[in-house]
C-alpha positions as CSV (number, residue, x, y, z in Angstrom):
1,X,3.6,20.4,-6.0
2,X,0.2,20.4,-7.2
3,X,-2.7,21.8,-5.0
4,X,-4.2,17.9,-4.8
5,X,-0.7,16.9,-3.2
6,X,-1.0,19.8,-0.6
7,X,-4.5,19.0,0.3
8,X,-3.5,15.1,0.8
9,X,-0.9,16.1,3.1
10,X,-2.9,18.7,4.8
11,X,-5.4,15.9,5.3
12,X,-2.6,13.4,6.7
13,X,-1.1,16.0,9.0
14,X,-4.3,17.1,10.6
15,X,-5.1,13.4,11.1
16,X,-1.9,12.6,12.8
17,X,-2.7,15.7,15.2
18,X,-6.0,14.6,15.8
19,X,-4.8,11.1,16.5
20,X,-2.6,12.1,19.3
21,X,-5.6,14.5,20.6
22,X,-7.8,11.4,20.1
23,X,-5.2,9.1,22.5
24,X,-5.0,12.0,24.9
25,X,-8.8,11.9,25.5
26,X,-8.8,8.2,26.0
27,X,-6.1,8.2,28.2
28,X,-6.6,11.4,30.2
29,X,-3.6,13.1,28.9
30,X,-3.2,16.5,27.1
31,X,-1.0,16.4,23.8
32,X,-0.3,19.2,21.7
33,X,-0.1,19.3,18.0
34,X,3.7,20.2,17.9
35,X,4.2,16.7,19.6
36,X,2.9,15.0,16.4
37,X,6.3,14.5,14.9
38,X,7.5,11.2,17.1
39,X,9.9,8.5,17.0
40,X,9.0,5.3,15.8
41,X,6.6,3.9,18.6
42,X,6.6,-0.1,19.4
43,X,4.9,-0.3,22.7
44,X,1.3,0.7,23.1
45,X,-1.5,1.4,26.1
46,X,-2.9,-2.4,25.0
47,X,0.5,-4.2,23.9
48,X,2.9,-4.1,21.6
49,X,2.9,-3.2,18.2
50,X,4.3,-5.4,15.5
51,X,6.0,-4.7,12.2
52,X,4.8,-7.1,9.2
53,X,7.1,-9.2,7.4
54,X,7.2,-6.4,4.3
55,X,5.5,-3.1,4.3
56,X,2.1,-3.0,2.0
57,X,3.6,-2.1,-1.7
58,X,2.1,-4.7,-4.5
59,X,-0.6,-5.3,-2.0
60,X,-1.9,-2.3,-2.9
61,X,-3.2,-3.2,-6.1
62,X,-5.3,-5.7,-5.0
63,X,-6.8,-4.0,-2.0
64,X,-7.5,-0.9,-4.2
65,X,-9.7,-3.1,-6.2
66,X,-13.3,-3.3,-4.8
67,X,-13.9,-6.5,-6.7
68,X,-11.3,-8.0,-3.9
69,X,-14.2,-7.5,-1.6
70,X,-16.3,-9.3,-3.2
71,X,-15.6,-12.7,-1.3
72,X,-16.3,-11.1,2.4
73,X,-19.1,-13.2,3.8
74,X,-17.1,-16.3,2.6
75,X,-14.4,-15.1,5.0
76,X,-16.7,-14.2,7.7
77,X,-18.4,-18.1,7.4
78,X,-14.7,-19.6,7.5
79,X,-13.8,-17.3,10.5
80,X,-16.8,-18.1,12.7
81,X,-16.4,-21.6,11.4
82,X,-13.4,-21.6,14.1
83,X,-15.3,-22.6,17.3
84,X,-13.5,-19.8,19.6
85,X,-14.4,-16.9,16.9
86,X,-18.0,-18.7,16.2
87,X,-18.7,-18.3,20.1
88,X,-17.3,-14.7,20.6
89,X,-19.4,-13.6,17.5
90,X,-22.6,-15.6,18.4
91,X,-22.8,-14.4,22.1
92,X,-20.9,-10.9,22.2
93,X,-21.4,-9.7,18.8
94,X,-23.6,-7.1,17.7
95,X,-23.1,-8.5,13.9
96,X,-26.8,-9.3,13.3
97,X,-28.2,-6.2,14.1
98,X,-25.1,-4.0,13.4
99,X,-24.2,-5.0,9.8
100,X,-23.4,-1.7,8.2
101,X,-21.0,-0.5,11.2
102,X,-19.4,-3.8,11.4
103,X,-18.6,-4.0,7.5
104,X,-17.7,-0.2,7.5
105,X,-15.1,-1.5,10.6
106,X,-14.0,-4.2,8.8
107,X,-13.1,-2.2,5.6
108,X,-11.4,0.5,7.2
109,X,-9.3,-2.1,9.1
110,X,-8.2,-3.6,5.7
111,X,-7.9,-0.2,4.1
112,X,-6.1,1.7,6.8
113,X,-3.6,-1.2,7.2
114,X,-2.9,-1.2,3.4
115,X,-2.8,2.6,2.5
116,X,-2.7,4.5,6.2
117,X,-0.1,6.3,8.0
118,X,2.0,4.3,10.7
119,X,0.0,6.6,13.1
120,X,-3.5,5.4,11.7
121,X,-2.4,1.8,11.7
122,X,-1.5,2.1,15.6
123,X,-4.8,3.9,16.2
124,X,-6.7,1.3,14.1
125,X,-5.1,-1.1,16.3
126,X,-5.6,0.1,19.5
127,X,-9.4,0.7,18.6
128,X,-9.7,-3.2,17.5
129,X,-7.9,-4.4,20.4
130,X,-10.0,-2.3,23.0
131,X,-13.1,-3.4,21.2
132,X,-12.3,-7.3,21.6
133,X,-11.4,-7.1,25.2
134,X,-14.8,-7.4,26.4
135,X,-15.5,-10.6,24.0
136,X,-13.8,-13.9,26.1
137,X,-15.2,-16.5,27.9
138,X,-14.3,-20.1,29.5
139,X,-13.6,-21.3,26.1
140,X,-12.9,-18.1,23.9
141,X,-11.2,-14.9,23.8
142,X,-11.2,-12.5,20.8
143,X,-7.6,-11.4,21.6
144,X,-6.1,-14.8,21.2
145,X,-3.3,-14.9,19.0
146,X,-4.2,-17.8,17.1
147,X,-7.7,-17.0,16.5
148,X,-6.4,-13.4,15.1
149,X,-3.9,-15.2,13.1
150,X,-7.1,-17.2,11.2
151,X,-9.1,-14.2,10.9
152,X,-5.9,-12.7,9.2
153,X,-5.7,-15.7,7.2
154,X,-9.2,-15.5,5.7
155,X,-9.0,-11.8,4.8
156,X,-5.8,-12.8,2.7
157,X,-7.2,-16.2,1.2
158,X,-10.2,-14.4,0.2
159,X,-9.1,-11.2,-1.0
160,X,-6.5,-12.9,-3.4
161,X,-9.0,-15.3,-4.5
162,X,-11.8,-12.4,-5.7
163,X,-9.0,-10.6,-7.1
164,X,-7.5,-13.7,-9.2
165,X,-11.1,-14.3,-10.7
166,X,-11.5,-11.0,-12.1
167,X,-7.8,-9.9,-12.6
168,X,-6.2,-13.4,-13.4
169,X,-3.6,-15.8,-11.5
170,X,-0.8,-13.6,-9.8
171,X,2.7,-14.9,-10.9
172,X,4.5,-16.9,-8.6
173,X,7.3,-14.2,-7.8
174,X,4.4,-11.3,-7.4
175,X,2.0,-13.9,-5.6
176,X,5.0,-14.6,-3.0
177,X,5.7,-10.6,-2.5
178,X,2.2,-10.0,-2.0
179,X,1.7,-13.0,0.3
180,X,4.2,-11.6,2.7
181,X,3.1,-8.2,2.2
182,X,-0.4,-9.5,3.7
183,X,1.0,-10.4,7.0
184,X,0.5,-6.9,8.4
185,X,-3.4,-8.0,8.7
186,X,-2.1,-10.3,11.4
187,X,0.4,-8.1,12.9
188,X,-2.1,-5.3,13.3
189,X,-3.9,-7.8,15.0
190,X,-1.0,-8.0,17.4
191,X,-0.1,-11.5,16.1
192,X,4.1,-12.0,16.2
193,X,5.6,-11.4,12.5
194,X,6.7,-14.9,13.2
195,X,3.4,-16.6,13.5
196,X,2.8,-15.9,10.2
197,X,3.7,-18.6,7.8
198,X,6.9,-18.1,6.0
199,X,5.6,-18.5,2.5
200,X,3.1,-19.7,0.3
201,X,3.8,-23.2,0.5
202,X,3.8,-23.2,4.4
203,X,0.6,-21.2,4.5
204,X,-1.1,-23.8,2.4
205,X,-0.3,-26.3,5.0
206,X,-1.6,-24.3,7.8
207,X,-4.9,-23.5,5.9
208,X,-5.5,-27.4,5.4
209,X,-4.6,-28.1,9.0
210,X,-7.4,-25.2,10.2
211,X,-9.7,-26.2,7.6
212,X,-9.8,-30.0,8.7
213,X,-10.2,-28.1,12.3
214,X,-12.9,-26.1,11.6
215,X,-16.7,-27.3,13.2
216,X,-19.7,-25.4,12.2
217,X,-21.9,-25.3,15.2
218,X,-25.5,-24.7,15.4
219,X,-24.1,-20.7,16.6
220,X,-22.3,-20.3,13.9
221,X,-24.9,-21.6,11.3
222,X,-27.3,-19.1,12.9
223,X,-25.1,-16.0,12.2
224,X,-24.7,-17.3,8.7
225,X,-28.3,-17.9,8.1
226,X,-28.7,-14.3,9.4
227,X,-26.0,-12.6,7.3
228,X,-27.0,-14.4,4.1
229,X,-30.2,-13.7,4.3
230,X,-29.7,-9.8,5.2
231,X,-31.4,-9.9,8.5
232,X,-31.2,-6.7,10.5
233,X,-30.6,-4.4,7.8
234,X,-32.6,-1.3,7.8
235,X,-35.3,-0.8,5.1
236,X,-33.9,1.4,2.6
237,X,-31.3,1.6,-0.4
238,X,-28.7,-0.7,1.1
239,X,-31.5,-3.1,2.1
240,X,-32.3,-2.8,-1.6
241,X,-28.4,-3.4,-2.6
242,X,-28.0,-6.4,-0.4
243,X,-31.4,-8.1,-1.5
244,X,-30.4,-7.5,-5.0
245,X,-27.0,-8.7,-4.7
246,X,-27.7,-11.8,-2.4
247,X,-28.4,-14.3,-4.6
248,X,-24.7,-13.3,-6.2
249,X,-22.8,-13.1,-3.0
250,X,-24.7,-16.5,-2.4
251,X,-23.0,-18.2,-5.4
252,X,-19.7,-16.8,-4.8
253,X,-19.9,-17.9,-1.4
254,X,-20.9,-21.5,-2.1
255,X,-18.3,-22.1,-4.7
256,X,-15.6,-21.0,-3.0
257,X,-16.0,-22.4,0.7
258,X,-14.2,-25.7,0.9
259,X,-16.6,-28.5,0.1
260,X,-17.1,-30.0,4.1
261,X,-17.4,-26.3,5.3
262,X,-20.2,-25.1,2.5
263,X,-22.3,-28.5,3.2
264,X,-22.1,-27.7,7.4
265,X,-23.3,-24.3,6.6
266,X,-26.3,-25.6,4.4
267,X,-24.7,-24.2,1.1
268,X,-24.1,-27.2,-1.1
269,X,-22.5,-26.9,-4.7
270,X,-25.4,-27.9,-7.2
271,X,-25.3,-27.3,-11.1
272,X,-27.1,-24.3,-10.5
273,X,-24.6,-22.5,-8.5
274,X,-21.9,-23.7,-10.7
275,X,-23.1,-22.2,-14.0
276,X,-23.9,-19.3,-12.3
277,X,-20.8,-19.0,-10.6
278,X,-19.1,-19.1,-14.2
279,X,-21.4,-16.6,-15.5
280,X,-20.7,-14.0,-12.8
281,X,-17.0,-14.4,-12.3
282,X,-16.6,-14.5,-16.3
283,X,-18.7,-11.3,-16.7
284,X,-16.7,-9.9,-13.7
285,X,-13.4,-10.5,-15.9
286,X,-14.9,-9.2,-19.4
287,X,-16.0,-5.9,-17.8
288,X,-14.3,-4.7,-14.3
289,X,-10.4,-4.7,-15.5
290,X,-11.6,-2.3,-18.5
291,X,-13.7,0.4,-15.9
292,X,-11.5,3.6,-15.0
293,X,-9.5,2.7,-11.8
294,X,-11.0,5.7,-10.2
295,X,-14.4,4.0,-10.2
296,X,-13.2,0.7,-9.1
297,X,-11.2,1.9,-6.1
298,X,-13.9,4.4,-5.2
299,X,-14.8,2.4,-2.1
300,X,-11.3,2.6,-1.0
301,X,-11.2,6.1,-1.1
302,X,-14.3,6.5,0.1
303,X,-13.7,4.9,3.5
304,X,-10.3,6.4,4.1
305,X,-11.9,9.9,3.8
306,X,-14.4,8.9,6.2
307,X,-12.0,7.6,8.3
308,X,-9.8,10.5,8.4
309,X,-12.7,12.9,8.7
310,X,-14.2,11.1,11.7
311,X,-10.8,10.8,13.5
312,X,-10.3,14.7,13.0
313,X,-13.9,15.2,14.3
314,X,-12.8,13.3,17.7
315,X,-15.3,10.3,16.7
316,X,-12.7,7.8,16.2
317,X,-11.9,5.6,13.2
């Protein structure tokens, strides 16, 4: 066994022990390291843990690519265009003024569900449910199963779209397998697996129906404006990076959103955005696939290491 493999195994074991200890500190119990080896858990403090239709395997090749996150803003806009999600974000979320932390938690969720251990997945699921438990009102609830299903659907749709724009279309067999594996994004949000549309054809029916029901409220439009214009980012490297990349993000977001939705958000498609979209995606397709894999998956490695370090230090994911 190589030193790298040994180091990785040690890190995972330490993380598992830390997860047990972290949970104990939250629940007021005492747990010893020897209790790490445990049977499969299906019930937790905040509810049931569900298993995806298929365990992530093929989808790892998509999620590992940093370019698969390029349409993250489009995913957020689609999410908040669902009234119950939009109200929760606008009225309870620190989305605008804590964008870095929100982005960190989102990518950790995606990476942990795809590459994490069962213990890490459960910890992230509990942390997400706990954070959402306070986001509720008369006509919205962040832990509503249908709303969570829509959030998971936008993650799947935008990530696969972004991947295919750079690496080419998935063949039907691979695309179907990837789709079923992406059900983990929903089941980890405590969406029963049977709620995830059975196949891509069923998903398309669901997607079209949901798009027809979306309503871009003034609250959602305000959040989108803050997000696109980098409002709330502290001055520094991240502000500079977001400012320089902002026009690219705006073009990509505009051109992938359904026409009615982008227009309602004030992002109409124009000859300029269409030409720039072709230039950006064409450049990405010509360069990114030929870069070293270690470069392309750097964010994945960084955020997983950061998550495990925070857990070991008792800070939570």
